[in-house]
C-alpha positions in Angstrom: 0.0 0.0 0.0 1.1 3.6 -0.6 2.1 5.8 2.2 -0.6 7.1 4.6 -1.6 10.8 4.1 -3.8 13.2 6.0 -5.7 15.8 4.0 -7.3 18.7 6.0 -10.3 20.0 4.1 -10.2 23.7 3.7 -14.0 23.7 3.3 -14.3 23.4 7.1 -11.9 26.3 7.7 -12.6 30.0 8.5 -13.1 31.5 5.0 -12.2 35.0 6.3 -8.8 33.8 7.3 -7.5 31.5 4.7 -3.9 32.6 5.0 -4.0 31.9 8.8 -5.8 28.6 8.3 -3.2 27.5 5.8 -0.5 28.5 8.2 -2.1 26.3 10.8 -2.1 23.4 8.4 1.6 24.0 7.6 2.4 23.5 11.3 1.0 20.0 11.3 2.5 16.9 9.6 -0.4 16.7 7.2 0.7 16.0 3.6 -2.2 17.5 1.6 -4.7 20.4 1.6 -8.0 19.1 0.3 -9.9 21.8 -1.7 -13.6 21.2 -2.6 -14.6 23.1 -5.8 -18.4 23.3 -6.2 -20.4 25.1 -8.9 -23.9 25.0 -7.5 -25.0 22.8 -10.4 -23.4 19.4 -10.0 -24.0 19.8 -6.3 -26.2 22.4 -4.5 -23.5 24.3 -2.8 -21.0 26.9 -4.2 -17.5 27.1 -2.9 -14.2 28.3 -4.6 -12.8 28.8 -8.0 -9.3 28.7 -9.5 -8.6 32.3 -8.4 -9.0 31.4 -4.8 -6.8 28.4 -5.2 -4.1 30.6 -6.8 -4.3 32.9 -3.8 -4.0 30.0 -1.4 -1.0 28.7 -3.3 1.0 31.8 -2.1 0.6 30.7 1.5 1.3 26.9 1.3 3.8 24.5 -0.2 1.7 21.5 0.6 0.1 19.3 -2.0 -3.2 20.9 -3.2 -5.7 18.1 -3.7 -8.6 19.7 -5.7 -11.9 17.8 -5.8 -14.1 19.3 -8.6 -17.8 18.9 -8.0 -18.7 20.8 -11.2 -20.4 20.1 -14.5 -17.9 19.4 -17.4 -14.7 19.8 -15.3 -12.5 19.4 -18.4 -13.3 23.1 -19.0 -11.3 24.1 -16.0 -8.2 21.9 -16.3 -5.8 24.7 -17.5 -7.1 27.2 -14.9 -6.5 24.9 -12.0 -3.1 23.8 -13.3 -2.1 27.4 -13.6 -3.5 28.1 -10.1 -1.1 25.6 -8.6 -3.3 22.5 -8.1 -1.3 19.3 -7.8 -4.2 16.8 -8.0 -7.5 17.2 -9.8 -10.2 14.7 -9.1 -13.5 14.6 -11.0 -16.8 12.8 -10.8 -17.6 10.3 -13.5 -21.2 11.6 -13.7 -20.0 15.2 -14.3 -18.9 14.7 -17.9 -19.6 12.6 -20.9 -15.8 12.5 -21.6 -14.2 11.0 -18.5 -11.3 9.4 -20.4 -10.5 12.6 -22.2 -10.8 14.7 -19.1 -8.4 12.5 -17.1 -5.9 12.5 -19.9 -6.1 16.3 -20.1 -5.5 16.6 -16.4 -2.3 14.5 -16.7 -1.2 16.4 -19.8 -1.5 19.6 -17.8 1.0 18.3 -15.3 -1.4 17.3 -12.5 -2.2 14.0 -11.0 -5.7 12.8 -12.0 -8.4 11.2 -9.9 -11.9 10.0 -10.2 -14.7 10.0 -7.5 -17.2 7.4 -6.4 -20.3 8.8 -4.7 -22.3 6.7 -2.2 -24.8 6.0 -5.0 -22.2 5.4 -7.7 -21.5 1.7 -8.5 -17.9 0.8 -8.5 -18.3 -0.5 -12.1 -18.8 3.0 -13.3 -15.1 3.8 -12.7 -13.6 0.4 -13.5 -12.7 1.3 -17.1 -10.9 4.4 -15.9 -8.6 2.8 -13.3 -5.5 2.7 -15.6 -5.8 6.4 -16.2 -5.8 7.6 -12.6 -3.4 8.4 -9.8 -6.2 8.5 -7.2 -9.7 7.1 -6.5 -11.7 9.2 -4.1 -14.5 7.3 -2.4 -17.1 9.6 -0.8 -18.3 8.4 2.6 -21.0 11.0 2.7 -23.1 12.5 -0.1 -21.1 15.4 -1.7 -21.8 19.1 -1.4 -21.7 20.0 2.3 -19.3 19.4 5.2 -20.1 18.0 8.6 -22.2 15.0 7.6 -22.2 11.6 9.2 -20.0 8.8 7.9 -21.8 6.1 5.8 -20.3 2.8 6.8 -21.6 0.9 3.7 -19.2 2.9 1.6 -16.3 0.9 3.0 -17.4 -1.9 0.7 -16.6 0.3 -2.2 -13.1 1.0 -0.7 -12.4 -2.7 -0.4 -13.7 -3.4 -3.9 -11.5 -0.7 -5.5 -8.5 -1.9 -3.5 -9.1 -5.4 -4.8 -9.3 -4.2 -8.4 -6.1 -2.2 -8.0 -4.2 -5.1 -6.6 -5.5 -7.6 -9.1 -4.5 -5.3 -12.0 -1.1 -4.4 -10.6 -1.9 -0.7 -10.4 -0.7 1.7 -7.7 -3.1 4.6 -7.4 -4.0 6.1 -4.0 -7.4 5.4 -2.4 -8.8 8.4 -0.7 -11.8 8.7 1.6 -13.8 11.9 2.3 -16.7 12.5 4.6 -17.2 12.0 8.3 -13.6 10.9 8.8 -12.6 11.2 12.5 -10.8 9.3 15.2 -13.7 6.8 15.3 -13.9 6.0 11.6 -10.4 6.4 10.2 -9.1 3.0 11.2 -11.9 1.2 9.4 -11.2 3.2 6.3 -7.6 2.1 6.4 -8.4 -1.5 7.0 -10.7 -1.5 4.0 -7.8 -0.2 1.8 -7.7 3.6 2.0 -4.4 5.4 2.4 -5.4 9.1 2.0 -7.8 10.5 4.6 -9.7 13.8 4.2 -10.9 15.4 7.4 -12.7 18.7 7.8 -14.9 19.5 10.7 -13.1 17.0 13.0 -9.8 18.9 12.5 -10.8 22.5 12.2 -13.1 22.5 15.3 -10.0 21.9 17.4 -8.1 24.8 18.9 -4.8 22.9 18.3 -5.0 21.7 14.8 -1.5 20.0 14.9 -2.5 18.0 18.0 -5.8 17.0 16.4 -3.9 15.7 13.3 -1.7 13.7 15.7 -4.8 12.3 17.4 -6.2 11.3 14.0 -2.9 9.6 13.0 -2.7 7.7 16.3 -6.3 6.4 15.7 -5.2 5.4 12.2 -2.2 3.5 13.5 -4.4 1.8 16.1 
């Protein structure tokens, strides 16, 4: 399995203080910053665009893991590459051209990922697995933070991990939604190695200590 990574989700941060919140993340041993991009069409909520990501990039050297919950994400590949995104993950339902979109992401110099929603069958992404660096499995329905973890989604994690190993592939398996010190170990045991956490981390006064608590729970 690939190395274990913690990805604080900026969606749960204080939007009025992004520079300060990024500085808090930089003081932890987290590897990623997870950035949810929502257009109000693919999901009901609206969040950030490429300009905001570019502004964040000035304040962080961490890996920017951008999760695009938008219609036709291939339209935004160049903008996010120029903004400093390192990983761009898209929903298979968001475009009629998933293969082309993933190839375009890689051609722009970013790592490419695909998302499985709670209601998405694993078979929907199976033809794309050779084109991705990451599979993100949502353990809540996408669009809003602070939701409760859906345990049944762990079956999807295990299924994707099995497909990866059977095909000799090496992509990361990321989980997002309701990840905390009570759920992270089960995600790991199912096959995940990248863990997005939002509300659980940012509610803490000491973010670095909360990341350590999460990592301790991960390691059992």
